[in-house]
C-alpha positions in Angstrom: -81.4 14.1 -28.2 -79.7 16.9 -26.1 -78.7 16.8 -22.5 -81.8 18.6 -21.3 -84.1 16.1 -23.0 -82.2 13.3 -21.6 -82.2 14.7 -18.1 -85.9 15.1 -18.2 -86.4 11.4 -19.3 -84.0 10.2 -16.6 -85.5 12.3 -13.9 -89.0 11.2 -14.8 -87.8 7.6 -14.4 -86.7 8.3 -10.9 -89.9 10.2 -9.9 -92.1 7.4 -11.4 -90.2 4.4 -10.0 -92.6 2.2 -8.1 -90.2 -0.2 -6.4 -86.8 -0.2 -4.7 -85.2 -2.0 -7.5 -86.5 0.3 -10.2 -85.6 3.4 -8.1 -82.1 2.1 -7.7 -81.8 1.5 -11.5 -83.3 4.9 -12.3 -80.9 6.8 -9.9 -77.9 4.8 -11.2 -78.7 5.8 -14.8 -79.3 9.4 -13.9 -76.0 9.5 -11.9 -74.1 8.0 -14.8 -75.4 10.6 -17.2 -73.4 13.3 -15.4 -75.8 16.1 -16.2 -75.9 19.2 -14.1 -79.8 19.3 -14.4 -79.8 16.1 -12.4 -78.4 17.6 -9.3 -81.7 18.4 -7.5 -83.0 14.9 -8.1 -79.8 13.3 -7.1 -79.8 15.3 -3.9 -83.4 14.2 -3.2 -82.4 10.6 -3.6 -80.0 11.0 -0.7 -83.0 11.3 1.5 -84.9 8.2 0.2 -84.9 5.1 2.3 -82.8 3.3 -0.2 -79.1 3.0 0.6 -78.2 1.8 -2.9 -79.8 4.7 -4.5 -78.0 7.1 -2.1 -74.6 5.5 -2.9 -75.4 5.9 -6.7 -76.5 9.6 -6.1 -73.3 10.3 -4.1 -71.2 8.9 -7.0 -73.2 11.0 -9.5 -72.8 14.2 -7.5 -69.1 13.6 -7.2 -68.8 13.0 -10.8 -70.6 16.3 -11.6 -68.3 18.0 -9.2 -68.2 21.8 -8.5 -71.8 22.5 -9.5 -72.9 20.1 -6.8 -71.2 21.9 -3.9 -73.6 24.8 -3.2 -76.8 22.7 -3.3 -75.2 20.1 -1.0 -74.2 22.8 1.4 -77.7 23.9 1.4 -78.9 20.3 2.0 -76.6 20.1 5.1 -78.6 22.9 6.7 -82.1 21.6 5.8 -82.4 18.0 5.5 -82.6 15.1 8.0 -79.6 13.5 9.4 -79.6 10.5 6.9 -79.5 12.8 4.0 -76.9 15.0 5.6 -74.6 12.1 6.1 -74.7 11.2 2.5 -74.2 14.8 1.6 -71.0 15.0 3.7 -69.8 11.9 1.8 -70.5 13.7 -1.6 -68.6 16.9 -0.4 -65.7 14.8 0.8 -65.4 13.2 -2.6 -65.6 16.5 -4.5 -63.0 18.3 -2.4 -64.1 21.9 -2.8 -62.8 24.2 -0.1 -66.3 25.7 0.4 -67.1 22.6 2.3 -64.1 23.0 4.7 -66.2 23.9 7.7 -68.7 21.2 7.1 -66.0 18.6 6.8 -64.1 19.8 9.9 -67.2 19.6 12.0 -68.2 16.2 10.7 -64.7 14.6 11.1 -64.3 15.8 14.7 -67.8 15.3 16.1 -70.3 13.4 14.0 -71.6 10.3 15.8 -71.5 8.1 12.7 -68.0 6.6 12.2 -68.6 6.2 8.5 -69.3 9.9 8.2 -66.3 10.9 10.4 -64.3 8.6 8.0 -65.5 10.2 4.9 -65.0 13.7 6.2 -61.5 12.9 7.5 -60.7 11.5 4.0 -62.2 14.6 2.4 -59.8 16.9 4.4 -57.1 15.2 2.4 -58.6 15.9 -1.0 -59.1 19.6 -0.7 -58.1 21.6 -3.8 -55.6 23.9 -2.3 -55.4 26.1 -5.5 -58.9 27.2 -4.7 -57.8 29.0 -1.5 -56.7 32.6 -1.7 -52.9 32.8 -1.2 -53.1 35.1 1.8 -55.4 32.5 3.5 -53.6 29.3 2.6 -51.3 28.9 5.5 -53.9 29.6 8.1 -56.4 27.2 6.6 -53.8 24.4 6.2 -52.8 24.9 9.9 -56.5 24.5 10.7 -56.7 21.3 8.8 -53.5 20.1 10.4 -54.8 20.7 13.9 -58.0 18.9 13.1 -56.2 15.9 11.5 -54.0 15.6 14.5 -57.0 15.3 16.7 -58.9 13.0 14.3 -55.9 10.6 14.2 -56.7 9.8 17.8 -60.4 8.7 17.0 -61.4 5.5 18.8 -62.4 3.9 15.6 -59.7 2.5 13.4 -61.4 3.4 10.1 -61.3 7.0 11.0 -57.7 7.0 12.1 -56.9 5.1 8.9 -58.5 7.9 6.9 -56.7 10.6 9.0 -53.4 9.0 8.1 -54.3 9.2 4.5 -55.1 12.8 4.8 -52.0 13.6 6.9 -49.9 12.1 4.1 -51.4 14.5 1.4 -51.2 17.4 3.7 -47.6 16.7 4.6 -46.8 16.9 1.0 -48.6 20.2 0.5 -47.2 21.9 3.6 -43.6 20.8 2.6 -44.1 23.8 0.3 -46.1 26.3 2.3 -45.5 25.4 5.9 -42.3 23.4 6.1 -41.8 24.3 9.7 -45.0 22.4 10.6 -44.1 19.2 8.8 -42.5 17.7 11.9 -45.7 17.7 13.7 -47.1 15.2 11.1 -44.1 13.1 11.1 -44.0 12.9 14.8 -47.7 12.0 15.0 -47.3 9.3 12.4 -44.3 7.8 14.3 -46.3 7.9 17.5 -49.2 6.0 15.7 -46.7 3.5 14.3 -45.4 2.8 17.8 -48.7 2.7 19.7 -51.7 2.2 17.4 -53.5 -1.1 18.2 -54.7 -1.8 14.6 -52.3 -3.4 12.2 -54.1 -1.9 9.1 -53.5 1.6 10.6 -49.8 0.9 11.3 -49.4 -0.4 7.8 -50.9 2.7 6.3 -48.6 4.8 8.5 -45.6 3.0 7.1 -46.8 3.7 3.6 -47.5 7.4 4.4 -43.9 7.7 5.8 -42.4 6.2 2.7 -44.3 8.8 0.6 -43.7 11.8 2.7 -40.0 11.4 3.4 -38.8 11.9 -0.3 -41.1 14.9 -0.7 -39.7 16.6 2.5 -36.1 16.0 1.5 -36.8 17.5 -2.0 -38.3 20.6 -0.3 -35.7 21.1 2.5 -33.9 23.9 0.6 -36.5 24.7 -2.0 -38.0 28.2 -2.0 -41.7 28.6 -1.4 -43.9 28.4 -4.5 -47.5 28.1 -5.4 -48.9 24.8 -4.2 -50.1 22.4 -6.7 -53.1 20.3 -5.8 -52.2 16.5 -6.0 -55.8 15.8 -7.4 -56.0 12.5 -5.5 -59.3 10.7 -6.2 -61.8 9.9 -3.5 -61.6 6.1 -2.8 -64.8 5.4 -1.0 -64.7 2.8 1.6 -61.6 1.0 0.4 -58.2 1.2 1.9 -55.3 2.7 0.0 
């Protein structure tokens, strides 16, 4: 049986599911298959009134990767809020720079803290090698400005995600924008001194420990092409 035949069988199982449990099982099997033909059906599952199926669909779209990005961006424009929120989570997990504007907007202004958190985390998993060299510094500056703002979010889970992304951005700009690195270290120190949440402060300490050796190594290093750290998306767990 080839992938196309398997996809049709699994898609039909989703379409014919007659209960929430069967729908969840069918979407999980389709997501696990990792077949590009499944993308439209997985995207449709984001709009079902079945959170478990939506989580499975997000995982499947992230696993498929780049091929999911454009259909998800189209979904952002056309679907209801619930489906859009799940789509943001998927885009954040994929980390493709085509989703930059969507992630920036969601991280700064979405009313759902879980969406802001996912988008903030997504800003730290962007694949910088996908950005044209002549645009890299301006886009990294744009992301930096956004993360400095997001790190002041009233919800601790969003601030926590912002710290995680500030860490990865600091490592990236130590190569491309070393003169901006102090803005991140200053913000992290301010958060360490003033943030009311112990979990956030603990994450800040971890970020500082990761950043300092990298910045020291790059102090006198010439600029070179940035290498994407390829950090995986961690879902709702703390790192």
